[in-house]
Wavefront OBJ file of the C-alpha trace (Angstrom):
o trace
v -15.646 -17.245 13.450
v -15.962 -14.126 11.459
v -12.843 -12.345 9.659
v -12.355 -10.044 12.807
v -12.525 -12.947 15.257
v -10.399 -15.139 13.445
v -7.383 -12.187 13.073
v -7.858 -11.274 17.172
v -7.279 -15.065 17.889
v -4.407 -15.254 15.685
v -3.000 -11.891 17.518
v -3.630 -13.268 20.946
v -2.121 -16.579 20.300
v 1.282 -14.857 19.278
v 1.039 -12.483 22.301
v 0.329 -15.056 24.554
v 2.972 -17.587 23.263
v 5.735 -14.595 23.492
v 6.322 -14.932 19.718
v 5.603 -11.143 19.353
v 6.218 -8.344 21.492
v 3.218 -6.062 19.974
v 0.623 -6.609 17.244
v 0.256 -3.371 14.895
v -3.271 -3.138 13.665
v -6.275 -0.568 13.903
v -8.264 -0.106 16.940
v -11.797 1.309 17.226
v -12.703 3.859 20.203
v -16.050 4.934 19.536
v -16.688 6.109 16.062
v -12.615 6.980 15.670
v -10.656 4.241 14.353
v -6.629 4.360 14.568
v -3.633 2.646 14.107
v -2.607 0.802 17.560
v 0.276 -1.169 18.827
v -1.438 -4.338 21.097
v 0.619 -5.636 23.772
v -2.402 -6.596 25.856
v -4.060 -9.759 24.492
v -7.375 -8.509 26.247
v -7.294 -5.294 24.640
v -7.605 -6.731 21.070
v -11.520 -6.938 21.229
v -11.523 -3.107 20.139
v -9.467 -4.333 17.076
v -10.766 -3.128 13.724
v -10.567 -4.126 10.320
v -10.413 -0.610 9.027
v -13.871 -0.349 7.863
v -15.481 2.644 8.899
v -18.601 3.890 7.427
v -17.767 1.604 4.095
v -15.509 -0.920 3.256
v -11.865 -0.221 3.660
v -12.407 3.637 4.319
v -10.374 3.718 7.793
v -7.170 2.092 6.366
v -3.835 3.092 7.386
v -0.014 2.638 5.965
v 0.510 0.104 9.010
v 3.733 -1.590 6.828
v 5.296 2.232 6.997
v 4.197 2.791 10.864
v 5.932 -0.854 11.614
v 9.091 0.053 9.802
v 9.462 3.133 12.357
v 8.623 1.058 15.044
v 11.109 -1.729 14.092
v 13.916 0.974 13.756
v 13.078 2.517 17.442
v 12.947 -0.900 18.913
v 15.458 -3.362 16.821
v 15.358 -6.162 19.788
v 11.620 -6.497 19.707
v 9.382 -8.895 17.070
v 5.975 -7.389 15.701
v 2.974 -9.001 14.739
v 0.929 -7.041 11.771
v -2.021 -6.970 10.434
v -2.430 -7.332 6.465
v -4.510 -7.166 3.542
v -2.926 -8.299 0.260
v -1.535 -5.038 -0.541
v 0.088 -3.919 2.863
v 1.768 -7.998 2.600
v 3.303 -6.421 -0.890
v 4.553 -3.240 0.695
v 6.439 -5.518 3.412
v 7.860 -7.741 0.281
v 8.797 -4.827 -1.371
v 10.475 -2.987 1.587
v 12.386 -6.480 2.217
v 13.546 -6.429 -1.475
v 14.543 -2.853 -1.929
v 16.876 -3.001 1.399
v 18.877 -5.409 2.915
v 19.375 -3.753 5.995
v 15.547 -3.462 6.560
v 14.340 -3.418 10.201
v 11.203 -5.523 8.529
v 13.768 -8.345 7.511
v 12.455 -12.048 8.085
v 12.312 -13.308 11.683
v 11.075 -9.848 13.184
v 7.758 -9.576 11.779
v 4.673 -12.312 11.713
v 2.023 -10.869 9.052
v -1.205 -11.733 10.091
v -3.517 -11.595 6.824
v -6.985 -11.370 5.492
v -8.645 -11.074 2.439
v -10.607 -8.017 0.631
v -14.170 -8.625 -0.144
v -15.228 -8.620 -3.684
v -16.764 -5.448 -3.633
v -13.701 -3.584 -2.428
v -11.380 -5.802 -4.674
v -13.341 -4.273 -7.842
v -13.664 -1.025 -6.264
v -9.733 -0.866 -6.072
v -9.149 -3.254 -9.221
v -6.880 -5.268 -7.121
v -5.035 -8.369 -9.036
v -4.545 -10.036 -5.866
v -6.801 -9.197 -2.811
v -5.653 -11.341 -0.505
v -1.923 -11.994 1.319
v -0.018 -15.031 1.284
v -0.044 -15.043 4.969
v -3.992 -15.525 5.154
v -5.632 -16.193 8.309
v -8.973 -15.266 7.499
v -11.232 -14.887 4.352
v -10.867 -16.491 1.009
v -8.278 -16.286 -1.898
v -10.641 -14.812 -4.265
v -10.497 -13.712 -7.731
v -8.724 -10.688 -8.723
v -9.827 -7.855 -10.963
v -6.826 -5.993 -12.725
v -7.413 -3.362 -15.248
v -7.197 -4.318 -18.578
v -4.229 -3.461 -20.474
v -3.970 -0.898 -23.178
v -2.194 0.039 -26.340
v 0.299 2.560 -26.823
v -1.716 5.180 -28.529
v -4.354 5.131 -25.845
v -1.846 5.388 -23.079
v -0.021 8.415 -25.013
v -3.690 10.094 -24.865
v -4.312 9.379 -21.617
v -0.812 10.764 -20.737
v -1.953 14.103 -22.131
v -4.936 14.500 -20.261
v -2.683 14.449 -17.248
v -1.229 17.527 -17.827
v -4.314 18.972 -16.668
v -5.034 17.138 -13.733
v -1.847 17.924 -12.475
v -2.969 21.492 -12.101
v -4.697 20.466 -9.149
v -2.467 19.446 -7.056
v -1.731 21.447 -3.803
v 1.519 19.898 -3.042
v 0.403 18.950 0.405
v 2.752 15.291 0.072
v -0.117 13.740 1.215
v 0.308 11.039 -1.091
v 3.866 10.523 -0.106
v 3.375 10.560 3.405
v 0.511 7.885 3.337
v 2.508 5.764 0.849
v 3.630 2.346 2.952
v 6.949 2.058 0.913
v 8.246 5.668 0.925
v 10.005 5.241 4.009
v 13.476 7.487 2.859
v 14.807 10.073 5.174
v 15.188 12.501 2.435
v 13.198 12.931 -0.109
v 13.977 14.141 -3.702
v 10.337 15.321 -3.986
v 10.859 17.573 -1.222
v 13.633 19.548 -2.966
v 12.985 23.175 -4.302
v 13.519 22.003 -7.947
v 10.246 19.403 -7.526
v 8.290 21.823 -4.964
v 9.183 25.397 -5.517
v 8.248 27.622 -2.334
v 4.918 29.635 -2.742
v 3.965 28.347 -6.307
v 0.830 26.701 -6.814
v -0.021 24.643 -8.888
v 3.323 23.156 -8.372
v 5.393 22.223 -11.719
v 4.031 18.997 -13.261
v 7.525 17.607 -12.215
v 6.289 16.705 -8.987
v 3.515 14.349 -10.026
v 5.138 12.878 -13.000
v 8.473 12.280 -11.193
v 6.821 10.521 -8.293
v 4.824 8.442 -10.795
v 8.094 7.185 -12.405
v 9.524 6.750 -8.703
v 6.812 4.195 -8.308
v 7.077 2.095 -11.443
v 7.924 -1.557 -9.934
v 7.458 -0.048 -6.534
v 3.588 0.669 -6.363
v 1.574 -2.073 -4.142
v -1.758 -0.246 -5.749
v -3.357 -0.055 -2.053
v -4.986 3.557 -3.263
v -3.692 5.227 0.072
v -2.296 8.010 -1.929
v -5.888 8.646 -3.477
v -7.734 8.528 0.047
v -5.322 11.267 1.138
v -5.280 13.340 -1.581
v -7.734 16.618 -0.873
v -7.574 17.589 -4.811
v -9.189 13.896 -5.329
v -6.159 13.286 -7.976
v -6.753 9.734 -8.950
v -3.030 8.907 -8.282
v -3.283 5.285 -8.640
v -4.360 5.241 -12.240
v -1.374 7.513 -12.668
v 1.079 5.223 -11.495
v -0.570 2.286 -13.382
v -0.208 4.472 -16.796
v 3.722 5.179 -16.557
v 4.152 1.866 -15.370
v 2.700 0.499 -18.567
v 4.101 3.399 -20.486
v 7.870 2.152 -19.622
v 6.641 -1.526 -20.168
v 6.324 -2.890 -16.884
v 2.832 -3.638 -17.547
v 0.771 -3.535 -13.902
v 3.181 -5.206 -11.617
v 2.496 -6.329 -8.072
v 4.809 -7.586 -5.546
v 4.278 -10.585 -4.442
v 1.813 -11.444 -7.306
v 2.199 -13.257 -10.459
v 3.304 -11.257 -13.205
v 1.495 -10.738 -16.375
v 2.414 -12.761 -19.457
v 4.521 -10.295 -21.628
v 4.246 -10.415 -25.236
v 6.359 -12.551 -26.982
v 8.859 -11.182 -29.522
v 8.229 -11.771 -33.189
v 10.191 -15.077 -34.590
v 13.128 -14.339 -36.784
v 12.861 -15.724 -40.161
l 1 2 3 4 5 6 7 8 9 10 11 12 13 14 15 16 17 18 19 20 21 22 23 24 25 26 27 28 29 30 31 32 33 34 35 36 37 38 39 40 41 42 43 44 45 46 47 48 49 50 51 52 53 54 55 56 57 58 59 60 61 62 63 64 65 66 67 68 69 70 71 72 73 74 75 76 77 78 79 80 81 82 83 84 85 86 87 88 89 90 91 92 93 94 95 96 97 98 99 100 101 102 103 104 105 106 107 108 109 110 111 112 113 114 115 116 117 118 119 120 121 122 123 124 125 126 127 128 129 130 131 132 133 134 135 136 137 138 139 140 141 142 143 144 145 146 147 148 149 150 151 152 153 154 155 156 157 158 159 160 161 162 163 164 165 166 167 168 169 170 171 172 173 174 175 176 177 178 179 180 181 182 183 184 185 186 187 188 189 190 191 192 193 194 195 196 197 198 199 200 201 202 203 204 205 206 207 208 209 210 211 212 213 214 215 216 217 218 219 220 221 222 223 224 225 226 227 228 229 230 231 232 233 234 235 236 237 238 239 240 241 242 243 244 245 246 247 248 249 250 251 252 253 254 255 256 257 258 259 260 261 262
C-alpha cells in the first residue's frame, strides 16, 4: 500500500473498532481540498494528504481545528492525520495547558512522513512523527546556525520586511498552537486601527511569543498575502535569545559548553 492507503486503512480500523468517534483529516472533492471530520469509514476513500498542485500546498492547521472540536465535544475521542510538525503542535499544546482538551487518551494521531523534497524546502529537522503509520524516518534538514554578528545584521534587515505586513492576522489564525480566546496581538497597542503598515511591534512581539513554541510548520508563511518569510523570523529570534532552533518532540541541538574554569 502507498502512504495514503496506509493512512486510510488505519483510520478505518480505528473508526470500525469504535476506538475513535471521528477522524480529522483532509478531504478532496474535485480540485478542492479542505479539512473534514470523517465518521463513516466508507467516506475515507476521498481522504487527501494535503498535496494539491504541489507537495504539501493544501495543508491546514488540523491540530488547531481538533482543539476546537475537542472542546465542543468533551466526551468524544478523535483520530487526527499528522505530519511531524502537526504532532509537535499536539505535544506543545498538551505541555502548555494541563487542562487541554487534547489530553492523552482522547486523541489518536495517525502519522506519515514528508518526502525529502518537502522536508528540504521546509528546512525541517524532523519530517516525520513518532506515531508513524506510513513512510520512513528520513533525514532532517535543519538550517545552519549563525554567529551573533550575522544574526544582528539579519535582524536589521527585518525592519524593512515588517513594512510589508498588512495586519490581516493570517499568521495567527493559521498557527496550530495559537488557540487563546484573547490575543495580545489584537489589542490597540499592537494593532492600531487604520494604520498601515502596522507598528513593527506586531511582528516582533509575535516572534518573541513563538520562541520555544513554534513547530516550524510554515503555515503562517503560506497564509501571508505579503509573502513575508515568517518562519525565518521566528528562527532568527529564537537563536538571538539563545534557544537555538528548538523543535518540540525532536532531539535538541547540542548547546556549546562553557569554557572550563582555570
